[in-house]
N, C-alpha and C positions, 0 to 999 in steps of 0.2 A: 854126792852128799846132799842131805836135806838142808835147804837154805832158809826155811821159814814156815810159817803157818798161814795157810790161805784163808780158810773159813771154818767155823764151827756150826754144824747144823743144830737148829733150835726148833723142836716140833711145836706147831701151833695149829689150832682148830680153824682159825679164820685169818687168812693172810691180810685182808684189809684192816681188821681190828688190830692185829699184831703190828702191822706197819705203822698205824697211827700211834700206838703205844711207844714203839722204839723211836720213831721220828719226832712226834709232837710232845710226848711226855719226857722221854729220856734225852731228847735232843740229838739223836744219832743222825749221821749223814746217810742218805740212800745211795748206795753204791751201784745197785742194779735193781731194776724192776721191769722185766720183759717176759714176753711169751716165747716159749721154745717151740720148735717145729712140731713136737708131739702134742701141743696144746696146753701143756703145763706152764705154770708161771714160776719164774725164778726171781726171788727177792733177797737182796743182801743189804745189810745195814752195818754201820760201824761208828764208834765214837768220833773218829777222825777220818780224813781222806786217805791216810796211810795205815799200814798194819793190817792185821787179820780182821775179818768181817764175821758177822753172824748171818748165816744163811737160813732164812725163815722157810721152813718146809712144812707142808701139810702133814699133820700127825696121823699116823695110821691108828685105827681103832685099837685100843688096849695099850698103846705105846705110852710108857710112863714119861712124865716130865723130866727134864734135866735137872741136876742138882750140882751146886758147887762152882758155878761159873763166877769168875772174879772180874770186877770192874774196878779200875784204879782211878783215884782222884788225888790231886795235890792239896785239896782243901775239903776234907770230909764234912765239916760243919756247914759250910756254905752249900755244897752239893746236896747234902741231906735236906737243908731248908728249902732249896729251890725245888727239888723233886717232891717233897711233901706238899708244897704249894700246888704242884701240878697233879696231885692225886695219888702219888706212890704211897702205898701202905707198908711201912717198915715194921720189923718185929719189935723194935725198941729204938733207943737213941744210940748214936755212935759210942763205942766203948773201947777203951784201950785193952788190947789182948796181952796175955802173958808174954808173948814173943815180941811185943813192942809195936805192933801195927794197930791202927784204929780200924774198927770194923762195925758194920751194921748190915743186916740181911733184909731182902724183900723178894717177893714173887712177882712175875709178870702175870698178865691176865690168864695165861694157860697153865700156871702153876710151876713154871720153870724158875729155879731158885738161883738168885744172884747174891753175891757178897760184895758190897761196896767197901773198898779198902784204901786207906791212906798208909803207905809204907813208912816204916820206921825211918826217921831222919828227914822226912818231908816236913816243911814248916806247917805248923798247925794254925 
């Protein structure tokens, strides 16, 4: 049986630029950054030391960015303020959705789309 999710590939044009964004701007932990025997580089980042990671992979020409990836927070207002200070450009301000979650969206430097969400019932 499937027991979990290992990683989600995120296509990027420049691994160093993407690594700086996820590590320095979003505050993610670098899980892996190494050269493979074939000379390629494997980079994986995650919001914490446990759980699934984002595998930053060199984007093939013409490959579209990802859309709809969800990042969770327990305090969307604080997270929004911190990330804005670090240069993240959001579509607007956090907004209560009809289904009861707070949400605001942003793109990474490669156009991959993320939704920052505070789930219903989390303290605001």
